[in-house]
N, C-alpha and C positions, 0 to 999 in steps of 0.2 A: 556207263554211269553206275554209280554206287549210291544207294540211298543212305542218307545220314543216319536213319533209323529204319531197320528192315520192316518194321510194322506199319510204316506210314502209307505205303503204296501197295495196291494189288497188281499194278502194272506200271512200269516206267516208260514204255514205248508202245502205245501212247500212255501218257501219265493218267493214272486213275488212283484216287485215294481209297484206302481200305477202312471201312467202318464196321460196325456190328449192329445187328438188329435183334431185339428181344422177342422171342417167340411168344412170351406171355402177354406183353402189353404193346408191342410194336415199336417201342422207342428205338430210334437210330442214334448212334453215337460216333464221334470221331475224336481221337483215334479209337480203334477197336478195343472193346473192353471184355473182361471175363464175366462181369456181373452187371446187372442193370441198376443204375442209380435211381430210377423211378419206382420200380416195383420190387427190387432186390432179387429178381429172377436170375437164374444161372444158365438158362437155355438160350444162348446167344449164337447167332450165325454170322460169319463174316460176309459183308456185302460190299460191292463196288459202288462207290458214291458217284453221283452225277459230276460231270466235268465242267458244267456250266451252271451259273446261278446269277443272283443279283446282289449288288453291294448293299448291305443292310445298314452299316455305318462305318466310319473310318476316322483316322487321325494321322498325324505325322509323328514318327519316332525321331525326336530331335536330339536325344541323348544316347550316346553309344551304349548298347546293351552290355550286360556283364557276361562273363564266360558261361557257356562255351562259344558265344559269338566271337567270330574272328573278323576284324575289319579287312576290307579289300586292300590290295597293295597300295592304292592311292590314298588310303585313310578313310575314316568314317564319313559317310554322307547321309544326311537325314533321308528317311524313306517312309512310304505309306504302309500302314497296317490297318486291318479292318476285319469286319465280319462279313462273310459271303453266305447268303441263304441259298442252299442247294435243294430246297424243297422239303426233304426229310430231316435235315439237320443244318445248323448254322455253324460254319467253320471259321475260326480265327486264322488269319493268314497275313503274310507279307504281301504287299501290293506292288506290282511293277508298273511303272509309268510316272507321269508328271502328276504329283498330288494336287496341283492347282486345277487339274481337269477332272478329278474324281467327283462323282455325284452319287448321292444316295439313290438307289434304284437302278443304277447303270448295269448293263449286262457284263458279266465277267466270265473268263474261262481259265481253267486250270493250266498251269505250265510248270516246268521244273526250274529250279533256281540253283545254278552252280555255286558251290560254296568255296571249295578249295580242291587242289589235286589230291587224289587218293594215292595209296602206296604204289599202285601200278601205273600212275599217271592219268588214269581216267578220272573225270570229275566226280566228287562227292556232291550229291544234290539233295535239296529239300524241295518243298512245294511252294508255290506262290500263285496268286491270281493276277490276271491282267485284263484290261478292258477287252471285251469280245470283239468290238469293232476296230480295235487297234488305234483308237482316237486319243489316248492319253499319253 
């Protein structure tokens, strides 16, 4: 697997997102930042974010996104997008599963989302969240 952006993940197997934590005020951000938006501090450390959280809110992406999005071979299919609360930070994410079954407050887990084949044939991936119980 190849990350679509090398700064998104601290690990691909198992998948874990890379964030940053400000030493001055404790603010956690995703993706990782060089400066703190809350206090303007510059002493930030990379942190590995939780791989489970709760669905804070969501909607359906019903219009095909602009580039760099690439529709799958079968064409564009509407999909869920939402915010997942990981405790220290809320992450915007693609949501996998049936949007009709998403509920605010449901348990979610991090997964990788294959996007397209890379130059060597291995998948280029991004991140997504899916229901932790596998129920959607």
